N, C-alpha and C positions, 0 to 999 in steps of 0.2 A: 596887325595885332604883335604880330610876330617884329616887324622894324620897331613898333613903338614901345615893345620889351626892351628888344636889345637898344632902342635908346638910353630909353630910363634905367637902365642898366651897367650902363660906360661898357656895354660888350668890341671889345676891340674890331680894329677891319679887319687884323690878320685872323682872329679867331672868327668872323665873319665869314670870311673865303673857306673855311676851312672843311674839307669834304670828306665823307665817305667813300669809301671801295667803290658802295651803293650807285655816287653819282651826288647822291642828298648833300641838299647843306648842313652839316653837324650843329648847329645854333638850333636848327629849325627844328627838325629831329627830336631835338631834347626838349624842346617846348613844349611839341605834341605833347609827349611821353606825358610833360609835367601835370599838361591839362587833363590829359586820359586818367593820371592821376587821382588829379584832383577832383572829377568827377566819380572815380571810385571811391574814394574816403568820403564822398559826401559834403568838403568841402567850399564845392562848387554847386552853383545850381547849370544850365546849360537849356535857356527857355527857348533856345533857337537857334540853328545852324549857324556854327561862327560865332556864337553872341556866349561868354560863361563871367558869370556874374559873381564872385566870393560871398558866403551866405556868410548867417551867423556862425554856425559850423567853424568853419576854417579862417572868421578874424577869429574866432577863440582859440584855437588850434596856433594861428601864426604869432598869438598874443602870449601862448604855453610856448613852445620852440623861437624865440626872435631872431635866432641865428643858424637857423633851418635846420636838414637835418637830412643825415644819408643813407641809402638804402637800411642797414642793418637798424638806427634809429625808425625808419620807419616799417621795417616787421614788428618794433619793438613796441607800437603804440597802440594802446587799448582801445574797446571799441567803448562809444560808439562810433568813433574814428575807421576802423578798418572794416566797418562793416557795410555793405552796398544796402543800398537801401532800393526797394521793386520800385518801378516807373512807376507804375500806381499809387504811390504814397506820397 
């Protein structure tokens, strides 16, 4: 999935080759964080390991913020986007 997203996002070969001090690949690490945050904001569901699905809340959020947002704006996103639902709900 990471490679497919990198392809679609037109991430350059130079950016794909960039590594972290830990040895990991920077763009892969950032995509992992993005997926984690999508789950925490309930903008994506994870029906099984390795499978992520943007849900209705996620589509509404992306429509509200079509240019994306940085960490500062993410901290300002009001509930219900900022609330994590329990695994049982």
